[in-house]
N, C-alpha and C positions, 0 to 999 in steps of 0.2 A: 163707321159714324157712330161719334158719342150718342149716350142715351142717358137722357137726363131724368132723373125722379121727379115726381110731381110736387108740386108746394103744395100742401093741404093745411087748412086753415084750421083753426082749432076746435071749431063745430064741428071738423071730418070726424073728430076722435070722439062725439058724443058721450057715451056713459061707457067710463074705463072701466074694466073691473082692476081689484086692489094691485095684482102684478103689474097693469099697462098704466096705471095711478104712478106706481115707482117708477118704471120706466122711464116715463114722462118727467117726472123730477130729475132724474138723472140726467135723460138729456137737456135738460133746461141747466143742469148746473154743469153741462160739460160746455151748453154754448158760453154759460156765464164766463168760464175759464178761458177759453177761446179770444172771447173779448176784452179781455182784462189783460192777455195777453199785447194783444193789438192797441190796445190802449198806452200800455208800456211802451210796447214798440213806434207808437205816434209821437211819443215825450209828454203826454198827458201827466201835467201832475208835476213836473218840473220846474224848477224856477232858477232864474239864475239873476236878480238883482238886488235892492236894498232890503225887499220887506220877504224874501226866501229866508228859510229857518234853519238853515243849517241841516246839521248830520241828523236832527231830532224829525225834520220834516222828510226828511230822504227816507228813515226807519218807517214810519207812517202812512208814505206815498203810498205803498200796495196796500194799504188796507182802505184809504180812498177808492184809488182805482176798482178794485174788487167791486166795493158796495158800487159803485157807478155802473158797472160792468153785471150784476145781481140783477142791478132797479131795470136795464135796459132788455136784458133775458125775459124779467118779469112781463114786464111791457109787451111782449111779440117778439122781440128780438129781430136779429136778420133771417130768420130761417131756417136756421142750423138744426135747431129742437124738435122741429118736427123730423130731417131729413135721420137726424140721430134716431130717433124713434121708430122710424120707419124700419130703418137697419138693423135696430134691436129687435122687432117683432118680427123679420123676418127671418131672423135667426130662431126663433123658440117655436116656429110652422112645423 
């Protein structure tokens, strides 16, 4: 049977130590990177019409996707950061 990790809200982490704060920031960054790749796979930011910017737009689309992903993750994301943090903290016990 599959066991699922409980999803903890940000408030469950209360007063984080310096180590846990750094781990939480890393977990949010990992979630942000994952979200950026999912946005890329979904075709976010690519246009094929008369208003598209051609090569220049293609080169900077990744920055736009990453900025959007960073904002999503900072706003709570999809819950992956909490799972990543829990996993990282289990390794440190």
